[in-house]
HTML snippet that shows the backbone in 3Dmol.js (N, CA, C, O; Angstrom):
<script src="https://3Dmol.org/build/3Dmol-min.js"></script>
<div id="view" style="width:600px;height:400px;position:relative"></div>
<script>
const pdb = `
ATOM      1  N   UNK A   1      -3.778  42.027  -2.459  1.00  0.00           N
ATOM      2  CA  UNK A   1      -4.628  41.336  -3.389  1.00  0.00           C
ATOM      3  C   UNK A   1      -3.874  40.135  -3.968  1.00  0.00           C
ATOM      4  O   UNK A   1      -2.708  40.257  -4.343  1.00  0.00           O
ATOM      5  N   UNK A   2      -4.525  39.001  -4.039  1.00  0.00           N
ATOM      6  CA  UNK A   2      -3.897  37.772  -4.486  1.00  0.00           C
ATOM      7  C   UNK A   2      -3.939  37.640  -6.004  1.00  0.00           C
ATOM      8  O   UNK A   2      -4.892  38.077  -6.650  1.00  0.00           O
ATOM      9  N   UNK A   3      -2.883  37.027  -6.572  1.00  0.00           N
ATOM     10  CA  UNK A   3      -2.840  36.733  -7.998  1.00  0.00           C
ATOM     11  C   UNK A   3      -3.484  35.384  -8.305  1.00  0.00           C
ATOM     12  O   UNK A   3      -3.659  35.032  -9.471  1.00  0.00           O
ATOM     13  N   UNK A   4      -3.834  34.640  -7.282  1.00  0.00           N
ATOM     14  CA  UNK A   4      -4.407  33.315  -7.478  1.00  0.00           C
ATOM     15  C   UNK A   4      -5.763  33.436  -8.162  1.00  0.00           C
ATOM     16  O   UNK A   4      -6.599  34.259  -7.791  1.00  0.00           O
ATOM     17  N   UNK A   5      -5.954  32.597  -9.165  1.00  0.00           N
ATOM     18  CA  UNK A   5      -7.209  32.595  -9.900  1.00  0.00           C
ATOM     19  C   UNK A   5      -8.025  31.366  -9.524  1.00  0.00           C
ATOM     20  O   UNK A   5      -7.476  30.332  -9.146  1.00  0.00           O
ATOM     21  N   UNK A   6      -9.329  31.493  -9.632  1.00  0.00           N
ATOM     22  CA  UNK A   6     -10.228  30.385  -9.359  1.00  0.00           C
ATOM     23  C   UNK A   6     -11.187  30.229 -10.530  1.00  0.00           C
ATOM     24  O   UNK A   6     -11.520  31.198 -11.212  1.00  0.00           O
ATOM     25  N   UNK A   7     -11.622  29.001 -10.750  1.00  0.00           N
ATOM     26  CA  UNK A   7     -12.641  28.728 -11.755  1.00  0.00           C
ATOM     27  C   UNK A   7     -13.461  27.542 -11.257  1.00  0.00           C
ATOM     28  O   UNK A   7     -13.015  26.827 -10.359  1.00  0.00           O
ATOM     29  N   UNK A   8     -14.632  27.320 -11.810  1.00  0.00           N
ATOM     30  CA  UNK A   8     -15.456  26.205 -11.338  1.00  0.00           C
ATOM     31  C   UNK A   8     -14.827  24.852 -11.670  1.00  0.00           C
ATOM     32  O   UNK A   8     -14.294  24.653 -12.762  1.00  0.00           O
ATOM     33  N   UNK A   9     -14.897  23.939 -10.724  1.00  0.00           N
ATOM     34  CA  UNK A   9     -14.478  22.557 -10.971  1.00  0.00           C
ATOM     35  C   UNK A   9     -15.346  22.010 -12.108  1.00  0.00           C
ATOM     36  O   UNK A   9     -16.558  22.229 -12.104  1.00  0.00           O
ATOM     37  N   UNK A  10     -14.761  21.307 -13.078  1.00  0.00           N
ATOM     38  CA  UNK A  10     -15.558  20.796 -14.200  1.00  0.00           C
ATOM     39  C   UNK A  10     -16.525  19.664 -13.815  1.00  0.00           C
ATOM     40  O   UNK A  10     -17.353  19.257 -14.630  1.00  0.00           O
ATOM     41  N   UNK A  11     -16.423  19.159 -12.590  1.00  0.00           N
ATOM     42  CA  UNK A  11     -17.333  18.102 -12.131  1.00  0.00           C
ATOM     43  C   UNK A  11     -18.467  18.691 -11.284  1.00  0.00           C
ATOM     44  O   UNK A  11     -19.643  18.473 -11.574  1.00  0.00           O
ATOM     45  N   UNK A  12     -18.102  19.443 -10.229  1.00  0.00           N
ATOM     46  CA  UNK A  12     -19.098  19.896  -9.252  1.00  0.00           C
ATOM     47  C   UNK A  12     -19.390  21.399  -9.305  1.00  0.00           C
ATOM     48  O   UNK A  12     -20.315  21.867  -8.641  1.00  0.00           O
ATOM     49  N   UNK A  13     -18.624  22.151 -10.074  1.00  0.00           N
ATOM     50  CA  UNK A  13     -18.778  23.603 -10.241  1.00  0.00           C
ATOM     51  C   UNK A  13     -18.390  24.440  -9.027  1.00  0.00           C
ATOM     52  O   UNK A  13     -18.615  25.650  -9.032  1.00  0.00           O
ATOM     53  N   UNK A  14     -17.816  23.836  -7.988  1.00  0.00           N
ATOM     54  CA  UNK A  14     -17.314  24.601  -6.836  1.00  0.00           C
ATOM     55  C   UNK A  14     -16.069  25.380  -7.279  1.00  0.00           C
ATOM     56  O   UNK A  14     -15.221  24.818  -7.972  1.00  0.00           O
ATOM     57  N   UNK A  15     -15.934  26.661  -6.899  1.00  0.00           N
ATOM     58  CA  UNK A  15     -14.734  27.417  -7.268  1.00  0.00           C
ATOM     59  C   UNK A  15     -13.470  26.729  -6.738  1.00  0.00           C
ATOM     60  O   UNK A  15     -13.379  26.386  -5.559  1.00  0.00           O
ATOM     61  N   UNK A  16     -12.506  26.540  -7.632  1.00  0.00           N
ATOM     62  CA  UNK A  16     -11.263  25.840  -7.302  1.00  0.00           C
ATOM     63  C   UNK A  16     -10.093  26.596  -7.904  1.00  0.00           C
ATOM     64  O   UNK A  16     -10.263  27.338  -8.871  1.00  0.00           O
ATOM     65  N   UNK A  17      -8.882  26.412  -7.329  1.00  0.00           N
ATOM     66  CA  UNK A  17      -7.717  27.080  -7.904  1.00  0.00           C
ATOM     67  C   UNK A  17      -7.535  26.717  -9.369  1.00  0.00           C
ATOM     68  O   UNK A  17      -7.752  25.571  -9.763  1.00  0.00           O
ATOM     69  N   UNK A  18      -7.142  27.677 -10.162  1.00  0.00           N
ATOM     70  CA  UNK A  18      -6.904  27.471 -11.592  1.00  0.00           C
ATOM     71  C   UNK A  18      -5.423  27.623 -11.881  1.00  0.00           C
ATOM     72  O   UNK A  18      -4.788  28.585 -11.450  1.00  0.00           O
ATOM     73  N   UNK A  19      -4.884  26.668 -12.611  1.00  0.00           N
ATOM     74  CA  UNK A  19      -3.487  26.705 -13.028  1.00  0.00           C
ATOM     75  C   UNK A  19      -3.463  26.577 -14.549  1.00  0.00           C
ATOM     76  O   UNK A  19      -4.113  25.686 -15.097  1.00  0.00           O
ATOM     77  N   UNK A  20      -2.736  27.438 -15.232  1.00  0.00           N
ATOM     78  CA  UNK A  20      -2.644  27.381 -16.693  1.00  0.00           C
ATOM     79  C   UNK A  20      -2.212  26.003 -17.188  1.00  0.00           C
ATOM     80  O   UNK A  20      -2.676  25.537 -18.229  1.00  0.00           O
ATOM     81  N   UNK A  21      -1.336  25.363 -16.449  1.00  0.00           N
ATOM     82  CA  UNK A  21      -0.807  24.053 -16.836  1.00  0.00           C
ATOM     83  C   UNK A  21      -1.894  22.969 -16.825  1.00  0.00           C
ATOM     84  O   UNK A  21      -1.808  21.995 -17.573  1.00  0.00           O
ATOM     85  N   UNK A  22      -2.918  23.142 -15.973  1.00  0.00           N
ATOM     86  CA  UNK A  22      -3.982  22.155 -15.814  1.00  0.00           C
ATOM     87  C   UNK A  22      -5.343  22.827 -15.996  1.00  0.00           C
ATOM     88  O   UNK A  22      -6.046  23.053 -15.011  1.00  0.00           O
ATOM     89  N   UNK A  23      -5.730  23.151 -17.229  1.00  0.00           N
ATOM     90  CA  UNK A  23      -6.944  23.933 -17.445  1.00  0.00           C
ATOM     91  C   UNK A  23      -8.247  23.202 -17.114  1.00  0.00           C
ATOM     92  O   UNK A  23      -9.274  23.853 -16.918  1.00  0.00           O
ATOM     93  N   UNK A  24      -8.231  21.872 -17.046  1.00  0.00           N
ATOM     94  CA  UNK A  24      -9.450  21.102 -16.737  1.00  0.00           C
ATOM     95  C   UNK A  24      -9.320  20.389 -15.398  1.00  0.00           C
ATOM     96  O   UNK A  24      -9.887  19.315 -15.200  1.00  0.00           O
ATOM     97  N   UNK A  25      -8.568  20.994 -14.478  1.00  0.00           N
ATOM     98  CA  UNK A  25      -8.274  20.401 -13.175  1.00  0.00           C
ATOM     99  C   UNK A  25      -9.539  20.206 -12.345  1.00  0.00           C
ATOM    100  O   UNK A  25     -10.397  21.087 -12.275  1.00  0.00           O
ATOM    101  N   UNK A  26      -9.635  19.042 -11.724  1.00  0.00           N
ATOM    102  CA  UNK A  26     -10.757  18.682 -10.866  1.00  0.00           C
ATOM    103  C   UNK A  26     -10.413  19.072  -9.426  1.00  0.00           C
ATOM    104  O   UNK A  26      -9.261  18.932  -9.016  1.00  0.00           O
ATOM    105  N   UNK A  27     -11.382  19.555  -8.657  1.00  0.00           N
ATOM    106  CA  UNK A  27     -11.141  19.962  -7.273  1.00  0.00           C
ATOM    107  C   UNK A  27     -10.762  18.758  -6.397  1.00  0.00           C
ATOM    108  O   UNK A  27     -11.015  17.614  -6.773  1.00  0.00           O
ATOM    109  N   UNK A  28     -10.171  19.012  -5.257  1.00  0.00           N
ATOM    110  CA  UNK A  28      -9.714  17.931  -4.382  1.00  0.00           C
ATOM    111  C   UNK A  28     -10.865  17.068  -3.859  1.00  0.00           C
ATOM    112  O   UNK A  28     -10.697  15.863  -3.674  1.00  0.00           O
ATOM    113  N   UNK A  29     -12.015  17.667  -3.624  1.00  0.00           N
ATOM    114  CA  UNK A  29     -13.173  16.888  -3.169  1.00  0.00           C
ATOM    115  C   UNK A  29     -13.574  15.873  -4.230  1.00  0.00           C
ATOM    116  O   UNK A  29     -13.810  14.705  -3.921  1.00  0.00           O
ATOM    117  N   UNK A  30     -13.651  16.314  -5.464  1.00  0.00           N
ATOM    118  CA  UNK A  30     -13.998  15.396  -6.553  1.00  0.00           C
ATOM    119  C   UNK A  30     -12.890  14.369  -6.793  1.00  0.00           C
ATOM    120  O   UNK A  30     -13.179  13.215  -7.109  1.00  0.00           O
ATOM    121  N   UNK A  31     -11.631  14.774  -6.647  1.00  0.00           N
ATOM    122  CA  UNK A  31     -10.524  13.824  -6.822  1.00  0.00           C
ATOM    123  C   UNK A  31     -10.662  12.636  -5.883  1.00  0.00           C
ATOM    124  O   UNK A  31     -10.310  11.512  -6.242  1.00  0.00           O
ATOM    125  N   UNK A  32     -11.170  12.879  -4.692  1.00  0.00           N
ATOM    126  CA  UNK A  32     -11.313  11.797  -3.717  1.00  0.00           C
ATOM    127  C   UNK A  32     -12.401  10.797  -4.115  1.00  0.00           C
ATOM    128  O   UNK A  32     -12.539   9.756  -3.474  1.00  0.00           O
ATOM    129  N   UNK A  33     -13.169  11.094  -5.155  1.00  0.00           N
ATOM    130  CA  UNK A  33     -14.233  10.206  -5.634  1.00  0.00           C
ATOM    131  C   UNK A  33     -13.810   9.376  -6.843  1.00  0.00           C
ATOM    132  O   UNK A  33     -14.647   8.699  -7.439  1.00  0.00           O
ATOM    133  N   UNK A  34     -12.541   9.412  -7.216  1.00  0.00           N
ATOM    134  CA  UNK A  34     -12.067   8.710  -8.414  1.00  0.00           C
ATOM    135  C   UNK A  34     -12.310   7.213  -8.310  1.00  0.00           C
ATOM    136  O   UNK A  34     -12.038   6.594  -7.281  1.00  0.00           O
ATOM    137  N   UNK A  35     -12.832   6.636  -9.403  1.00  0.00           N
ATOM    138  CA  UNK A  35     -13.133   5.202  -9.485  1.00  0.00           C
ATOM    139  C   UNK A  35     -12.619   4.651 -10.809  1.00  0.00           C
ATOM    140  O   UNK A  35     -12.348   5.401 -11.746  1.00  0.00           O
ATOM    141  N   UNK A  36     -12.488   3.322 -10.871  1.00  0.00           N
ATOM    142  CA  UNK A  36     -12.169   2.682 -12.143  1.00  0.00           C
ATOM    143  C   UNK A  36     -13.470   2.446 -12.903  1.00  0.00           C
ATOM    144  O   UNK A  36     -14.539   2.847 -12.443  1.00  0.00           O
ATOM    145  N   UNK A  37     -13.386   1.809 -14.043  1.00  0.00           N
ATOM    146  CA  UNK A  37     -14.574   1.604 -14.875  1.00  0.00           C
ATOM    147  C   UNK A  37     -15.596   0.658 -14.229  1.00  0.00           C
ATOM    148  O   UNK A  37     -16.750   0.605 -14.656  1.00  0.00           O
ATOM    149  N   UNK A  38     -15.173  -0.085 -13.206  1.00  0.00           N
ATOM    150  CA  UNK A  38     -16.070  -0.993 -12.492  1.00  0.00           C
ATOM    151  C   UNK A  38     -16.671  -0.359 -11.235  1.00  0.00           C
ATOM    152  O   UNK A  38     -17.440  -0.999 -10.517  1.00  0.00           O
ATOM    153  N   UNK A  39     -16.318   0.895 -10.978  1.00  0.00           N
ATOM    154  CA  UNK A  39     -16.846   1.598  -9.817  1.00  0.00           C
ATOM    155  C   UNK A  39     -16.044   1.413  -8.543  1.00  0.00           C
ATOM    156  O   UNK A  39     -16.469   1.852  -7.474  1.00  0.00           O
ATOM    157  N   UNK A  40     -14.867   0.756  -8.643  1.00  0.00           N
ATOM    158  CA  UNK A  40     -14.002   0.593  -7.460  1.00  0.00           C
ATOM    159  C   UNK A  40     -13.212   1.880  -7.239  1.00  0.00           C
ATOM    160  O   UNK A  40     -12.663   2.446  -8.184  1.00  0.00           O
ATOM    161  N   UNK A  41     -13.157   2.337  -5.999  1.00  0.00           N
ATOM    162  CA  UNK A  41     -12.441   3.563  -5.669  1.00  0.00           C
ATOM    163  C   UNK A  41     -10.945   3.361  -5.925  1.00  0.00           C
ATOM    164  O   UNK A  41     -10.369   2.348  -5.527  1.00  0.00           O
ATOM    165  N   UNK A  42     -10.330   4.325  -6.587  1.00  0.00           N
ATOM    166  CA  UNK A  42      -8.887   4.289  -6.823  1.00  0.00           C
ATOM    167  C   UNK A  42      -8.228   5.498  -6.172  1.00  0.00           C
ATOM    168  O   UNK A  42      -8.838   6.557  -6.023  1.00  0.00           O
ATOM    169  N   UNK A  43      -6.979   5.314  -5.791  1.00  0.00           N
ATOM    170  CA  UNK A  43      -6.204   6.384  -5.177  1.00  0.00           C
ATOM    171  C   UNK A  43      -4.904   6.541  -5.943  1.00  0.00           C
ATOM    172  O   UNK A  43      -4.309   5.559  -6.388  1.00  0.00           O
ATOM    173  N   UNK A  44      -4.474   7.768  -6.089  1.00  0.00           N
ATOM    174  CA  UNK A  44      -3.262   8.090  -6.832  1.00  0.00           C
ATOM    175  C   UNK A  44      -2.268   8.753  -5.889  1.00  0.00           C
ATOM    176  O   UNK A  44      -2.648   9.551  -5.033  1.00  0.00           O
ATOM    177  N   UNK A  45      -0.983   8.416  -6.054  1.00  0.00           N
ATOM    178  CA  UNK A  45       0.083   8.932  -5.195  1.00  0.00           C
ATOM    179  C   UNK A  45       1.336   9.191  -6.015  1.00  0.00           C
ATOM    180  O   UNK A  45       1.445   8.782  -7.170  1.00  0.00           O
ATOM    181  N   UNK A  46       2.277   9.881  -5.385  1.00  0.00           N
ATOM    182  CA  UNK A  46       3.654   9.918  -5.858  1.00  0.00           C
ATOM    183  C   UNK A  46       4.404   8.907  -5.011  1.00  0.00           C
ATOM    184  O   UNK A  46       4.292   8.926  -3.785  1.00  0.00           O
ATOM    185  N   UNK A  47       5.173   8.017  -5.649  1.00  0.00           N
ATOM    186  CA  UNK A  47       5.929   7.049  -4.854  1.00  0.00           C
ATOM    187  C   UNK A  47       7.182   7.725  -4.293  1.00  0.00           C
ATOM    188  O   UNK A  47       7.426   8.904  -4.551  1.00  0.00           O
ATOM    189  N   UNK A  48       7.962   6.983  -3.539  1.00  0.00           N
ATOM    190  CA  UNK A  48       9.133   7.554  -2.869  1.00  0.00           C
ATOM    191  C   UNK A  48      10.207   8.030  -3.840  1.00  0.00           C
ATOM    192  O   UNK A  48      11.055   8.844  -3.474  1.00  0.00           O
ATOM    193  N   UNK A  49      10.180   7.536  -5.065  1.00  0.00           N
ATOM    194  CA  UNK A  49      11.148   7.965  -6.071  1.00  0.00           C
ATOM    195  C   UNK A  49      10.632   9.129  -6.907  1.00  0.00           C
ATOM    196  O   UNK A  49      11.288   9.546  -7.861  1.00  0.00           O
ATOM    197  N   UNK A  50       9.473   9.650  -6.560  1.00  0.00           N
ATOM    198  CA  UNK A  50       8.916  10.780  -7.281  1.00  0.00           C
ATOM    199  C   UNK A  50       8.084  10.380  -8.477  1.00  0.00           C
ATOM    200  O   UNK A  50       7.773  11.228  -9.314  1.00  0.00           O
ATOM    201  N   UNK A  51       7.714   9.122  -8.587  1.00  0.00           N
ATOM    202  CA  UNK A  51       6.930   8.654  -9.720  1.00  0.00           C
ATOM    203  C   UNK A  51       5.458   8.475  -9.372  1.00  0.00           C
ATOM    204  O   UNK A  51       5.064   8.553  -8.209  1.00  0.00           O
ATOM    205  N   UNK A  52       4.675   8.238 -10.380  1.00  0.00           N
ATOM    206  CA  UNK A  52       3.234   8.073 -10.261  1.00  0.00           C
ATOM    207  C   UNK A  52       2.905   6.655  -9.792  1.00  0.00           C
ATOM    208  O   UNK A  52       3.502   5.686 -10.260  1.00  0.00           O
ATOM    209  N   UNK A  53       1.958   6.543  -8.873  1.00  0.00           N
ATOM    210  CA  UNK A  53       1.513   5.249  -8.377  1.00  0.00           C
ATOM    211  C   UNK A  53       0.004   5.298  -8.193  1.00  0.00           C
ATOM    212  O   UNK A  53      -0.541   6.331  -7.803  1.00  0.00           O
ATOM    213  N   UNK A  54      -0.675   4.188  -8.469  1.00  0.00           N
ATOM    214  CA  UNK A  54      -2.130   4.121  -8.312  1.00  0.00           C
ATOM    215  C   UNK A  54      -2.510   2.756  -7.752  1.00  0.00           C
ATOM    216  O   UNK A  54      -1.921   1.736  -8.111  1.00  0.00           O
ATOM    217  N   UNK A  55      -3.513   2.755  -6.857  1.00  0.00           N
ATOM    218  CA  UNK A  55      -3.994   1.508  -6.267  1.00  0.00           C
ATOM    219  C   UNK A  55      -5.521   1.504  -6.233  1.00  0.00           C
ATOM    220  O   UNK A  55      -6.167   2.551  -6.267  1.00  0.00           O
ATOM    221  N   UNK A  56      -6.074   0.292  -6.166  1.00  0.00           N
ATOM    222  CA  UNK A  56      -7.496   0.131  -5.872  1.00  0.00           C
ATOM    223  C   UNK A  56      -7.600   0.240  -4.360  1.00  0.00           C
ATOM    224  O   UNK A  56      -6.945  -0.516  -3.642  1.00  0.00           O
ATOM    225  N   UNK A  57      -8.405   1.159  -3.868  1.00  0.00           N
ATOM    226  CA  UNK A  57      -8.407   1.514  -2.449  1.00  0.00           C
ATOM    227  C   UNK A  57      -8.712   0.347  -1.509  1.00  0.00           C
ATOM    228  O   UNK A  57      -8.007   0.167  -0.517  1.00  0.00           O
ATOM    229  N   UNK A  58      -9.741  -0.446  -1.794  1.00  0.00           N
ATOM    230  CA  UNK A  58     -10.126  -1.476  -0.825  1.00  0.00           C
ATOM    231  C   UNK A  58      -9.222  -2.700  -0.826  1.00  0.00           C
ATOM    232  O   UNK A  58      -9.100  -3.366   0.202  1.00  0.00           O
ATOM    233  N   UNK A  59      -8.588  -3.016  -1.947  1.00  0.00           N
ATOM    234  CA  UNK A  59      -7.730  -4.203  -2.010  1.00  0.00           C
ATOM    235  C   UNK A  59      -6.247  -3.868  -1.960  1.00  0.00           C
ATOM    236  O   UNK A  59      -5.425  -4.756  -1.731  1.00  0.00           O
ATOM    237  N   UNK A  60      -5.892  -2.617  -2.167  1.00  0.00           N
ATOM    238  CA  UNK A  60      -4.509  -2.133  -2.229  1.00  0.00           C
ATOM    239  C   UNK A  60      -3.733  -2.725  -3.406  1.00  0.00           C
ATOM    240  O   UNK A  60      -2.508  -2.610  -3.459  1.00  0.00           O
ATOM    241  N   UNK A  61      -4.441  -3.361  -4.357  1.00  0.00           N
ATOM    242  CA  UNK A  61      -3.770  -3.878  -5.547  1.00  0.00           C
ATOM    243  C   UNK A  61      -3.385  -2.724  -6.462  1.00  0.00           C
ATOM    244  O   UNK A  61      -4.024  -1.672  -6.463  1.00  0.00           O
ATOM    245  N   UNK A  62      -2.329  -2.940  -7.239  1.00  0.00           N
ATOM    246  CA  UNK A  62      -1.881  -1.921  -8.180  1.00  0.00           C
ATOM    247  C   UNK A  62      -2.984  -1.648  -9.200  1.00  0.00           C
ATOM    248  O   UNK A  62      -3.641  -2.565  -9.693  1.00  0.00           O
ATOM    249  N   UNK A  63      -3.165  -0.380  -9.499  1.00  0.00           N
ATOM    250  CA  UNK A  63      -4.104   0.033 -10.537  1.00  0.00           C
ATOM    251  C   UNK A  63      -3.251   0.540 -11.696  1.00  0.00           C
ATOM    252  O   UNK A  63      -2.703   1.639 -11.614  1.00  0.00           O
ATOM    253  N   UNK A  64      -3.128  -0.237 -12.776  1.00  0.00           N
ATOM    254  CA  UNK A  64      -2.158   0.070 -13.831  1.00  0.00           C
ATOM    255  C   UNK A  64      -2.669   1.063 -14.886  1.00  0.00           C
ATOM    256  O   UNK A  64      -2.517   0.827 -16.084  1.00  0.00           O
ATOM    257  N   UNK A  65      -3.261   2.148 -14.451  1.00  0.00           N
ATOM    258  CA  UNK A  65      -3.807   3.115 -15.396  1.00  0.00           C
ATOM    259  C   UNK A  65      -3.825   4.508 -14.796  1.00  0.00           C
ATOM    260  O   UNK A  65      -3.806   4.679 -13.577  1.00  0.00           O
ATOM    261  N   UNK A  66      -3.861   5.486 -15.659  1.00  0.00           N
ATOM    262  CA  UNK A  66      -4.052   6.881 -15.248  1.00  0.00           C
ATOM    263  C   UNK A  66      -5.511   7.291 -15.427  1.00  0.00           C
ATOM    264  O   UNK A  66      -5.941   8.335 -14.937  1.00  0.00           O
ATOM    265  N   UNK A  67      -6.258   6.456 -16.134  1.00  0.00           N
ATOM    266  CA  UNK A  67      -7.656   6.736 -16.439  1.00  0.00           C
ATOM    267  C   UNK A  67      -8.539   6.448 -15.231  1.00  0.00           C
ATOM    268  O   UNK A  67      -8.370   5.431 -14.559  1.00  0.00           O
ATOM    269  N   UNK A  68      -9.480   7.348 -14.960  1.00  0.00           N
ATOM    270  CA  UNK A  68     -10.434   7.129 -13.878  1.00  0.00           C
ATOM    271  C   UNK A  68     -11.750   7.828 -14.240  1.00  0.00           C
ATOM    272  O   UNK A  68     -11.845   8.537 -15.242  1.00  0.00           O
ATOM    273  N   UNK A  69     -12.734   7.610 -13.413  1.00  0.00           N
ATOM    274  CA  UNK A  69     -14.050   8.221 -13.603  1.00  0.00           C
ATOM    275  C   UNK A  69     -14.478   8.889 -12.315  1.00  0.00           C
ATOM    276  O   UNK A  69     -14.332   8.324 -11.231  1.00  0.00           O
ATOM    277  N   UNK A  70     -15.004  10.086 -12.435  1.00  0.00           N
ATOM    278  CA  UNK A  70     -15.517  10.822 -11.278  1.00  0.00           C
ATOM    279  C   UNK A  70     -16.926  11.257 -11.622  1.00  0.00           C
ATOM    280  O   UNK A  70     -17.139  12.022 -12.562  1.00  0.00           O
ATOM    281  N   UNK A  71     -17.885  10.767 -10.857  1.00  0.00           N
ATOM    282  CA  UNK A  71     -19.292  11.066 -11.129  1.00  0.00           C
ATOM    283  C   UNK A  71     -19.649  10.726 -12.587  1.00  0.00           C
ATOM    284  O   UNK A  71     -20.445  11.422 -13.218  1.00  0.00           O
ATOM    285  N   UNK A  72     -19.052   9.655 -13.104  1.00  0.00           N
ATOM    286  CA  UNK A  72     -19.322   9.216 -14.467  1.00  0.00           C
ATOM    287  C   UNK A  72     -18.565   9.968 -15.551  1.00  0.00           C
ATOM    288  O   UNK A  72     -18.737   9.681 -16.736  1.00  0.00           O
ATOM    289  N   UNK A  73     -17.733  10.922 -15.165  1.00  0.00           N
ATOM    290  CA  UNK A  73     -16.961  11.720 -16.121  1.00  0.00           C
ATOM    291  C   UNK A  73     -15.560  11.122 -16.252  1.00  0.00           C
ATOM    292  O   UNK A  73     -14.882  10.890 -15.252  1.00  0.00           O
ATOM    293  N   UNK A  74     -15.134  10.877 -17.482  1.00  0.00           N
ATOM    294  CA  UNK A  74     -13.820  10.302 -17.755  1.00  0.00           C
ATOM    295  C   UNK A  74     -12.730  11.325 -17.443  1.00  0.00           C
ATOM    296  O   UNK A  74     -12.776  12.465 -17.905  1.00  0.00           O
ATOM    297  N   UNK A  75     -11.746  10.892 -16.649  1.00  0.00           N
ATOM    298  CA  UNK A  75     -10.664  11.786 -16.214  1.00  0.00           C
ATOM    299  C   UNK A  75      -9.310  11.098 -16.362  1.00  0.00           C
ATOM    300  O   UNK A  75      -9.231   9.884 -16.553  1.00  0.00           O
ATOM    301  N   UNK A  76      -8.262  11.886 -16.271  1.00  0.00           N
ATOM    302  CA  UNK A  76      -6.888  11.412 -16.386  1.00  0.00           C
ATOM    303  C   UNK A  76      -6.092  11.949 -15.200  1.00  0.00           C
ATOM    304  O   UNK A  76      -6.088  13.152 -14.936  1.00  0.00           O
ATOM    305  N   UNK A  77      -5.418  11.045 -14.487  1.00  0.00           N
ATOM    306  CA  UNK A  77      -4.592  11.424 -13.339  1.00  0.00           C
ATOM    307  C   UNK A  77      -3.124  11.375 -13.738  1.00  0.00           C
ATOM    308  O   UNK A  77      -2.702  10.489 -14.480  1.00  0.00           O
ATOM    309  N   UNK A  78      -2.353  12.330 -13.241  1.00  0.00           N
ATOM    310  CA  UNK A  78      -0.924  12.345 -13.510  1.00  0.00           C
ATOM    311  C   UNK A  78      -0.186  13.005 -12.353  1.00  0.00           C
ATOM    312  O   UNK A  78      -0.778  13.684 -11.514  1.00  0.00           O
ATOM    313  N   UNK A  79       1.110  12.787 -12.336  1.00  0.00           N
ATOM    314  CA  UNK A  79       1.933  13.436 -11.333  1.00  0.00           C
ATOM    315  C   UNK A  79       1.966  14.924 -11.623  1.00  0.00           C
ATOM    316  O   UNK A  79       2.194  15.333 -12.762  1.00  0.00           O
ATOM    317  N   UNK A  80       1.738  15.744 -10.589  1.00  0.00           N
ATOM    318  CA  UNK A  80       1.761  17.181 -10.757  1.00  0.00           C
ATOM    319  C   UNK A  80       3.167  17.705 -10.981  1.00  0.00           C
ATOM    320  O   UNK A  80       4.141  17.053 -10.604  1.00  0.00           O
ATOM    321  N   UNK A  81       3.281  18.860 -11.583  1.00  0.00           N
ATOM    322  CA  UNK A  81       4.588  19.446 -11.909  1.00  0.00           C
ATOM    323  C   UNK A  81       5.479  19.601 -10.687  1.00  0.00           C
ATOM    324  O   UNK A  81       6.677  19.326 -10.754  1.00  0.00           O
ATOM    325  N   UNK A  82       4.908  20.039  -9.575  1.00  0.00           N
ATOM    326  CA  UNK A  82       5.700  20.257  -8.360  1.00  0.00           C
ATOM    327  C   UNK A  82       5.342  19.246  -7.287  1.00  0.00           C
ATOM    328  O   UNK A  82       5.358  19.565  -6.098  1.00  0.00           O
ATOM    329  N   UNK A  83       5.019  18.029  -7.702  1.00  0.00           N
ATOM    330  CA  UNK A  83       4.612  16.989  -6.769  1.00  0.00           C
ATOM    331  C   UNK A  83       3.095  16.928  -6.658  1.00  0.00           C
ATOM    332  O   UNK A  83       2.379  17.740  -7.243  1.00  0.00           O
ATOM    333  N   UNK A  84       2.636  15.977  -5.919  1.00  0.00           N
ATOM    334  CA  UNK A  84       1.199  15.800  -5.793  1.00  0.00           C
ATOM    335  C   UNK A  84       0.618  15.169  -7.048  1.00  0.00           C
ATOM    336  O   UNK A  84       1.352  14.773  -7.953  1.00  0.00           O
ATOM    337  N   UNK A  85      -0.685  15.079  -7.095  1.00  0.00           N
ATOM    338  CA  UNK A  85      -1.401  14.479  -8.210  1.00  0.00           C
ATOM    339  C   UNK A  85      -2.354  15.509  -8.801  1.00  0.00           C
ATOM    340  O   UNK A  85      -3.013  16.248  -8.070  1.00  0.00           O
ATOM    341  N   UNK A  86      -2.423  15.553 -10.117  1.00  0.00           N
ATOM    342  CA  UNK A  86      -3.374  16.416 -10.820  1.00  0.00           C
ATOM    343  C   UNK A  86      -4.324  15.511 -11.603  1.00  0.00           C
ATOM    344  O   UNK A  86      -3.882  14.669 -12.385  1.00  0.00           O
ATOM    345  N   UNK A  87      -5.628  15.687 -11.393  1.00  0.00           N
ATOM    346  CA  UNK A  87      -6.628  14.948 -12.149  1.00  0.00           C
ATOM    347  C   UNK A  87      -7.395  15.948 -12.985  1.00  0.00           C
ATOM    348  O   UNK A  87      -7.925  16.937 -12.478  1.00  0.00           O
ATOM    349  N   UNK A  88      -7.444  15.668 -14.291  1.00  0.00           N
ATOM    350  CA  UNK A  88      -8.167  16.542 -15.215  1.00  0.00           C
ATOM    351  C   UNK A  88      -9.240  15.765 -15.955  1.00  0.00           C
ATOM    352  O   UNK A  88      -9.112  14.562 -16.187  1.00  0.00           O
ATOM    353  N   UNK A  89     -10.289  16.467 -16.316  1.00  0.00           N
ATOM    354  CA  UNK A  89     -11.344  15.906 -17.156  1.00  0.00           C
ATOM    355  C   UNK A  89     -10.749  15.687 -18.546  1.00  0.00           C
ATOM    356  O   UNK A  89     -10.058  16.557 -19.076  1.00  0.00           O
ATOM    357  N   UNK A  90     -11.021  14.515 -19.135  1.00  0.00           N
ATOM    358  CA  UNK A  90     -10.556  14.225 -20.505  1.00  0.00           C
ATOM    359  C   UNK A  90     -11.352  15.028 -21.518  1.00  0.00           C
ATOM    360  O   UNK A  90     -12.491  15.422 -21.267  1.00  0.00           O
ATOM    361  N   UNK A  91     -10.740  15.260 -22.653  1.00  0.00           N
ATOM    362  CA  UNK A  91     -11.435  15.964 -23.752  1.00  0.00           C
ATOM    363  C   UNK A  91     -12.539  15.127 -24.321  1.00  0.00           C
ATOM    364  O   UNK A  91     -13.226  15.558 -25.247  1.00  0.00           O
TER     365      UNK A  91
END
`;
const viewer = $3Dmol.createViewer("view");
viewer.addModel(pdb, "pdb");
viewer.setStyle({}, {cartoon: {color: "spectrum"}});
viewer.zoomTo();
viewer.render();
</script>
């Protein structure tokens, strides 16, 4: 029996892994829909030095914010504790 817990994604309600550290974590499908306030798709990465990086997907220009919107819901992207990116719904 697995200790892994699941809860509904706060955007789409699909069951997703739950981590105590990220209680409002958005599922990976919804993360791929992240946009800026103008509706341009944004992508978040860890750079080669282990830091947070964000770009506007179609132009590859730097996106100087952690703030994004998914399906009109305000979210915050950050570097995950063990690498990767964690996007959570804002309060």
